[in-house]
N, C-alpha and C positions, 0 to 999 in steps of 0.2 A: 463522434465529435469529441473534441478535447478542449477543456476549459481550465483557466487559471482563476481561482477564486481568492480574492484578497479580503482579509477580515480585520476588524479592529474591535477591541473590547474597551470599555469605558476607563479601565485603569490597569496599569501593569501590576506585577506581583500577584496575579491571579493564579490559583492552583487548579490543575486538572489531574485526573487519574493517569497513571502510566498506561492503562488499558483504554486510552482515548480512541483508538481506531474502532472499537466496538461502539462507542458513543457517537462517533462521527458517522458510522454506518447507519445507526438508528436515526440520526438527524437527517441523513439523505432520504431515508424512507419517509420520514415525516414531511419533508419538503415535497416529495413526489405525491404524497397523499393529499396535500393541500389542493393540488390540481386534479388528481385522479385517485381517489381512495381505493377503489376496486383494483386498479392496476398495481398500486403500491402493495396491497395485501397479497395479490397474486405473486409479485416478485419476491416478497418476503417469505411467504408460505410455500410456494411451489417452485417458482422460477421456470426456466426452460430446460427440458431434458433432465439432466442430473443436477437440478437445482442451480443451473447457470443463471446469473443475474444480468450478465452483459453490461456491467459497469464496474469500474475500478477507480480507486483513488490513492493518492500518494500520502506520505506522512504529513503531518502538520509542521510546516517550516516556520520556526520562531526560536529565538534564543531562550534557553531555559536552564534551570538548575534542578537537580533532583534533591528533594527534601522530604524525608520520612516517607518514601515510597510514592511521592507525588511529584508532578512536574510543576515547578514554580516558574511561571512565565516572567521573563525579565523585561520584555517589550509588550506593548499593548497591540502590536501588529503581528499578523500571521498570514500565511497563505498555504494553499494546497492545490493540487491538480486533480481533476476528475475527468474520466473518459467514459463515453457511452457508445455502445455499438448499435443500439436500436433507436430509430427516430422517435418513437412514442415515449421512450424513457427520457430522451433529451428534452423533448417538448414539455413533458410533465415536470421535470426538474426545473427548467428555466422559468416556466410560468409560476410554479410553486415558490421558487426563490424570490421572484419579484413581488409575490403577494406578501411574504413575511419580511423579506430583506434582512433576515438574521438567521444565525445558526446557533443553536443551544447545545452545549455539551454538559451533560449532567450525570452524576452518580449519587450514591447515598450521602456522600460527604460534601460535595460542592456542585455548583451550577454556574456556568459561565455563558453569557450571551455575547456572541460576536456579531457585530453589525457588518453586513456585506458592503464593502466599499467599492469593489469593482469586480466585474466578470469579463474576462478576456477570452476570446476564442483563439485557440492555438492551432498551428498547422498540424495536419495529420502526419505523424512520423512515418507511416507506412504508405503514404501516398504514391511514392515512386517505385514501389516494389510489386512484383507479381506474386500471387499466392505461392506458386511452386518455388519461387526464389527464396521466400522466407522458410519454407520447409527445408530446402536444401541447406540454408545457413544453419538452421537448428540441428539438422542431422550431422553436419560437419562439426558443430560444437559438441554434440553428444559424443561423437566418435573420438574427438580429441580428449574430452574429459575421461572417457573410458580408458583410452590409451594412457593417460597420465596416472589414473588410479592403478592400472596394471603395473606400470613402471614403478610406482611408489611401493607396491607390495613386493615386487621383485627386488628392489633395493633393500628393503627390510630383510627379506629372506637371505640375500647374499651377505648382508652384514652379519646376520646370525651365524651363517656358515663360517665366515672368516673368524668370528669370535671363537667358535668351537675349535677350529683348526689351530688358532693361536693358543688357546688353552691347552690343547693336546701337546703342542710343541713345547710349551713351557713345562709341562709335567715330564716330558721325555728328557729335557735338558736338565 
């Protein structure tokens, strides 16, 4: 499931760390823990397989200025998207979010509490694709990227050869 989370802080000109994704990740674990502490600890400590968490989130979208290595928020409103693959994670996050109705981003220098103003369910962007279709698209993109990288290096090599030939001809003349 895919959600759009809209947030509001009590006042603009709040500062947060440029490393806020780490803080947002920690806040997501805390929200999940409010509903199911054991599951949140499992996700954080172990995850599935190679520590896959099966959730992801976007950047925090809000106007800001960078001031002394910090993000100074110009607006008191922000939003981000979050997507979950597993139903248990979705359920724990949504229930935990409605228990607290806020998201806190904190580091050693500052702490900002955002009130959750809305949670919107977004359509699944992969809904109309088959699994093998996505793999096919990814493989085509990888093949194109590899081709572009090879062409790039060939162009560099050719330009070096042309420079050497031009230098030799200049010496002869």
